N, C-alpha and C positions, 0 to 999 in steps of 0.2 A: 504494500500500499504506500509506503514512504517513497519508494522508487517511482511509482506513478505520479504521485504529487510533485516530486522534484523534477521529473521529466516534463511535466506540464508547465511548471514554473520556468524552467530553462526554455522551453519551446516559446512560451508566450513572451519572455523577455527578449527573444532574438528577433522578434517582429518589430517594426517601427509602427509609429502611430498611423501613418498612411496605409500600411499593410492591413492593419485591424479594420480601418475605415473602409477599405476596398472590400475586404471580406464581408463586413456587415452589409455593405451596400448590395453586394453580389446575392447575399441571402434574401434581402429585401427585394430585388428584382426577379428572383425566382419564386417570389410568393411565399417564402419561409418566414412569415412575420415573427412568430414567437422566438425563433432562433436568431433573427436579426436583432430584435429587442434585447435578447440576452447579450449579445455581442456588443451593442451600443451601451448597454448598462455597465458591462465590464470595462469598456473604454472610458466611460464617465467616471468609474471609480477611481481610476488611475490618473485621471486628467487634472492638472493643476491649474492650467490657464483658464480664467474665468470666461473669456469670450468663447473659447472652445467648448467649455463645459455648458454654456447657455445654448450654443447651436445644436450640441448633442441632446439636451433636454428637449429642444423643438423637435428634433428628428424623431425621437422616441415617441413624443406626443402624436406626431403624424403618422408614424407606424401604427400605433394603437388605434387610431381613427380608421386607417386602411383596414384593420383587422376587426373593425366594428365594435372595439372596446371603448365606448364613448366615455365611461367613467374615468379610466386611466388616461385617456386622451385629454380630457378636461384637465385633469390633475397637472400633468406635464406641461401643457399649454399655459395654464395659469402660473406655474412655476416660471416659465419662460418669459411671460409677460412681467411678472414681478422682478426677475433678475434684469430684464432690459430696462425697466423703470429705474431700478437702482443704478444701473450703469449710466443712464441718461442723467439722472440727478447728480451724480459723481462729476460728470462731464461739464454740467453748467454751474457747479459749485454750490449745490444744496448741502 
């Protein structure tokens, strides 16, 4: 079991951010919404850049909507709006 976890960790660290995004996008394009959401959430967990995090949150919300999961879609899109508002307020000096 430890070997599997270590292998997954090494494998995941070897991919760049762009590779993970490409993989998640490919899953989405193939209609594998749940798997795509899982990948985007994983990317979001490790992402430190606020702008990228905000964009990932929006993407997750859109995928939930495509999958007809409107409750989760609304949650993520509201989070995106709140983060965008906070970013806007920071930029204008609130």
